[in-house]
N, C-alpha and C positions, 0 to 999 in steps of 0.2 A: 642338201636340205635334209636328207634321211638322218645324217649324223647329227644336225642341230635338233630334230625331232627327238632322237635317242636321248641325247643329253637332258633335253626338258622332261622327257618322260621318266628318266631315272630320278631327277631332282623331285618331281611330283610324287613318285612312289615313296621316296623317303620321307618327304614332308608328311604325307598322308599317314604313314606308319608311326611317325613320331607324335603326330596330334592325336591319333586315335588311342595310342598308348597312354598319353597324358590325361585325356578328357574322358575316356571309356564312355560309359552310359550316363554322364552327367547332363543336365538340362542344357541344350543348345543355346548359346548366348545371342547368336544372331541367325536364327532359323530363317531360311529364304528359299522360296520356291522360284526358280527361274524358267520361263516358258520361252522356248526358241520359236521363231516364225515358222508355222507350218504350211502345208498346202493340201488342197482337195479339189474335187470338181462338183460342178452343179449343172444339172440339165433337167429339162421338163420331164424327161422319163427316167431319169437316174438319180438315185438318192445317194449322196456321199460317194466314195468314202472321203475321210480325212485323216491326215497323219499329224500327230502332235508329238513334240519331243520337249525335253527340257532337263533340268537337274535341280537337286535340292542340296543346298550348301548350309554350312554354319559360318557365315562369313558376312561382315557388314557390306552394305551397297558400296559399289566401287566409287571413288572420288569423280566428281563431274569434270569433264574436260573443259578447259577455258581457254580463251584466246590469249596467247602471250605467256602461258605458263612455262616454267623453266624445264629444261630437259630431265632434271631430277624428279620433278613432280609426274612426268610421263613415265619415268623408270619405276618409280615406287607404284604406280597404278597398273603397269605391265606386270611387274613380278607379283603383286597381290592377286592379279588375274590368273597366275599358274600356281601360285601356293595356296590352293584352296582346301577347305575341309568338306569332303563329300559325306552325305548321309545315306547309308544304305538301308533298305528293308522298309522305306517310308511308304505307308499306305495312301494312296491318291485317288481322287475322283476327278475325272475329266469330263466337262459337259460343253458340247458345242453344237448349235443348231438343233436343239431338241433331242440330241442323241447323247448318251452317257455311257462311260466305261470306267471300270476301276483297275489299277495297277500298282505294282511297287517298284521302287528305285532299286537298281542292281548295286554291285558291290563298289562301284565308282559314283553312285549317286545319280546316275541317269535313268530317265524314264522314257518310254516310247509307247504310244497307243494309237490304234486305227479304230475309227468310228465308222461304221457302216450304215448307221440309221440316222445320219444327221441331214438336215435340210440346209444347205449352204446358199448363201447369197454372195453374188459377185459384185465387185472384185475382191471384197475382204469381208470375212465373217469373224467376229470375236467370240471366245468362249472362255471359260474359267478352268482352273486347276486349284483344287482346293484339298485340304488335309481331310482324308476320309475317316481317320480314327487318330486318337492322341499319340504323339511319338515322344517319348522320353520326356514327359511333362508339358510339352507343347500341345495346346488344345485346338487352336485355330491358326490357319494361314492360308493365303490364296494369291493367285497371280492370274493375269490376263493373257490369254493365248490368241494370237492373231493368226488367221489362216487366209493364204492367197488363194482365191477360187477362180477356176476357169469355168465359164458357163456355156461353152459351145460356140460363142461368137468370135473367138480368136482366129485370127488368119494363120498364126504361127506361134511357136513358143521358142525361147531362146534359152539353151544351157550354156553357161559361161564359167570358165575357170576364173580365178581371181589373181593369184600372184603372177606378175609379169605378163598378165593378160590385160587387166584393166588398172591394178595397183602396182606402181613402180616399186620392185622388191629386190632385184638382183640376186635370185635364188641360186645362181651359178657361183656367187661370191658369198660363202657362208658367213664370214666375218661382218660383212656389209649388211647381209639380211638381218643377222641377230641384233646388230647395233640399231638398225631402222626399226625392227620391231619393238625393241625395248625403250628406245628414245623418242619415237614418234608417237603422234596421236591421230585420232580420227580427223582433226583439224589441220595437221600439218603434212601428213602423208599425201603424196601426189598421184594423180592418175595420169595415164598417157594422154597427150593432147588429142582432142577429137573423140575420145571413147565415150564420154557421156552423151554427146551429140548423136553418135552413131547408135548407142543403145536406145536413146529415146526415139529415135527415127524408127528402129525396128519394133518398138513398143506400139507404134501407132499414135494417131492423134489423141485418143481417149484412153491411151495406155491400156488397151484391151488385150494386147498380147503378153503373156505371162513371162517373166524371167526366173531362172533358177541358177543361183551362184553355187557352184561346187568347187570345194577346194580340199587339198590335203592338210590344211591347217587345222589345228585342233579346236574344239568347241570353246576353248577358253578365249577365243578371239571372237566369238560370235557378235557381242555387243559392240566391240571396235569396228568390226567390218559393217555391221548395220550403219553405224555413225558415219563411217567413211563414205558409203554409197549414198546417204542422204545428203551428206555435206558437199559431195561433188556433183550431185544432180543425177545419179543413175536412177533407172526405175526401180521400185521397191520390190522385193521378192524374197523367198526363202533363201537363207545362206546354210547350205548343207555342208558340215564339216565332219570331223573324225575324232574318236577319243584317243587322246595323246598316249595313253598306255596300251590299250589293247587294240588300237588300229581301226581298220575299216578302210574301204577302197572306194575311189571315184567310180569304178565300174558298178558298184552296189547302189550308189546314189543315182547315177544316170539310169539303171535299170529301174529304180523306184520311180522316177519321174515319168519315163516312157510308160510303164505299166499303169500308173495311176492316172495318166491323161492319154488314153489309147486313140482319141480322135484327133490329136494334133500331130502335126509335122513340125520339126524342129531345125534350127540352125545351131550348130555347135561351134562355140568359139573358144580357142586356147591359144597356147604359145609353144615356141620350139624348144624351150629350156629344158624340159623334162620328158614326160611320157604322154603329153596330150595327143600327138598325131597318132601313135599306135593305139591308145585307148579308143580315139574316135574311129579309127579304121576297123577296128573290132566292133564297135557299135554300129557302124553302117552295115557290116555283114550280118549282124545278129539281128537287126531290124529293118529289113528291106522295105523301101517305099516310105520310111518314116523320117529320113533326113533329107532336108532341102539342100544344105550346103554345110561344108566344114571350113571355117577360117582360122588361120594359124598366124599369130604375130610372131615375126622373125626377131628373136632376141639372143640368138646363140652368140657366144663369144667367138666360137669357130663355125662360121655358117657352112664350112665344108666338111663337118665332121661325119656327114653321110647318114645320119639317123632318120631325118625327114625323108631323104632320097630313098632310104630302103623301104619306108612305108609306102612311098609313091609307086615303087615297083609292083606292088601287089594291090593298088588301089582300085577300088570299084568305080570306074569311069562314069558310070551313071550319076554319080553324086559329085558335084563340083568341089574341087579342092583349092582353096585360095591360101597361098602363102604371101603375106604382106608385111612390109617393112614398117608400115604405120597405118593409122586410122584412115587416113585419106585413100590409100591404095585399097585397103580392104572395103571401104564403102563404094568405090568405083566399080569393083568386081560385083558387089551385091546389087548395085544398081544395073549392071549389064544384066544380071540374071533376073531383074524384074522385082526384086526384094525392097528396093528403096526408089523413092520418087526423085526427080530431078531437083526440087527445092532441098529435100533432105540431103542429098548428095552435096549441093552447094554449102549447106551449113556445117556439114562435117569437114569438108575440105577447108573451109574458112577457119575452123576452130583448130584443125591439124596444123595449120600453117604456123601456129604459134609455138610449135614444138621446138 
């Protein structure tokens, strides 16, 4: 997986350099603000905060995903999502829930802002990201920012990995992973049987329990992953990713979520393919009392490679660790811990039997 990211990162850097050399400071042809799904908290005695991220690009809107499209259509859309033209130094104004802040995009076109004086409404608050001052001849532009808001009624939160945890990816097979990434779409990529039902059960009947999807995948896949989650029926929530070129780490995103939502306890869900067990073990040690359970989907090509077992040797036994081959087994353990009801368990087991 890391090799594939390095290749894609090198391609993006070369593409960016070539585009900037060609266009310089010319008027952007397809100036576009992209706002990623953010998150924040609302409470009668607490105002904000909220975190809003996004990117400013000089690229046309991606082609719409349609049922029955050819693999080549998916390839063209996927490649276009990585060969983007980022716009640095764009002056932006972000307004959410009565609060406002101004910021600038970085060298890769990304922006991030924290609003401490926003009044947020659960479960979702919408804000705006607008151009605060002209940029290379562009006078006006805006985008809607959606914020997932926890209002204190949630019984728990869920932090979930994506690749090979809910999205069938095969990260241990680099060629297969790259082929699926390029030729698949939000409508054709598959989830593990029973995973949507398990996540909806953990979200609660009124979806009051917030979900945070954290992945080492690049931000270029943000819209694809949102579409996948919606199409497969997973609870909506922020998808927190990484810069393909400069990096970033799951630990940073997990720290952000736990810090911004200090009243919540969490279930952590990942897989055994890469580093989730070790990262989650570190999280349990770093945040005592905050983690209700850790669930790991067993997807290793060699389940006797010893990596998970090495983590278990130093595991904090006060936090349940669930290593499960499928969604049904995971649901049974969560039900035993009192985190799933009997009817919810039955629904997950029935759906997982289709695997």
